[in-house]
C-alpha angles and dihedrals in degrees: 000000000000103000117197091334094079092039089060092042093060107271124127118256091254092052090047091054089052101051135042133225120166135176133193139200124239116274128170104178116166119261109280123256118248114267121209128205089251091062094047107069129144088250091072111114110266094234088053091057087057092049093045092052092049092047093051092047091050088055092050091046092053092045091053092047093050094039093241124148119267138173138215100216098090091048089050090057090050090050089056090051092050090054092049091050093049089049089059101044145330099258092114089052089052088056090055093051094050094077093229116195123243141089098343095198089061094036089052091055092052093043092049092051092052097045091044091055090051091052090047090051089058088051088054096241111175120245098265091052090048089056089051090052092050094051093046090049092053091052101034095112098036090131092063088072091071097052118102119264091237088063099038095048100039111128098190132071116303119236117233090256090052091048091053091048090051090052091060092071095095090059091045090051095047090050093049093047094048089067095055110019109066090130092054106050095161091064092062091052092051094047089055097043106034092101095046114108133216093241094049096254096115133089162291095011103012092236117177140200116337091002086081122077108246091228089058089053091048091052092043090055092048089048093055093045091053093046092051090052101046127073124238128197090264102044146017125258127243129240114258088252092054091046091053091049092049091052093048090053103036103024100060095104100034097052129040116255094241091059094049088048091050091053092051092044090055101038101026126216083279104045124200111289095025113142113222138179120228131214086253090064092249123126126222142174122235105247101166136014127234099216094196093045107037093174092055109056128165113266140196100223121197115239123213106264122224114243111288094010130112111252113259129208134221130206114245121187106199090197090070100026092072095170090064128070141164115265100178147349115253108233118242121244 
């Protein structure tokens, strides 16, 4: 499903939500250092979990590109740490929603793992299954690592031949993973099915409905959400709020309702970090969600600063401040 890429390249929104085109920036990070279970504890700083995952993926990416051996075990330990961190707080999710720069092929993998776990939490997956979701999310686009740079980094419109070549990456990924992932069979299924869609418009096998593994659909939804949010060389990204709205409008046939609901339940219509304007004229940033009242989050609202002073902020809980409400989302950029 080609996310915003195909929207910008001339397809309709429905076509874009039924096909996938992704690009990545160059990255030549050194092969990652081995990580043991003793170094991967829930006490690790949340930002470090993000960095560790990216570092390990960079090592796998380089190994695939240079045809060197690689393993999954270290990434599986990191997946477990990501789940533990998300069970404690939403700091990792805040990292996803900040639109940090970097190798967006690798960043996408880490972001998708984190958002997928949040969706799976709403579906009440037990902890072992959450760790499976996280690992599959980290490796969902493994096959992209074997595609040529000229295709991955192209900023213009893809030809039909190039589009078809891009769509082979699930098979490439499943083949690569088969050689290293015997202990993690669910990951291979997800790699092959992540771009399949509920209405049968996906690829590579045009599966539909219950033919598709639910975890693959969870990761596919997280993948599209992340791609809508994050900029590419040929277009701007959306705010998390805009990405949610786009999925609610255009994703109704390609993803099951209960998955879309789970995404909204976890991220809200006003996700963390969204800048909003209030009926008082003040602006604020969503700092905490009110799960029972998704339209009334907790904000950090900017106060008028006295001359020569740095602006201060105040915490406003819209659940209790009933005379105040959000009137609009302030666009990013």
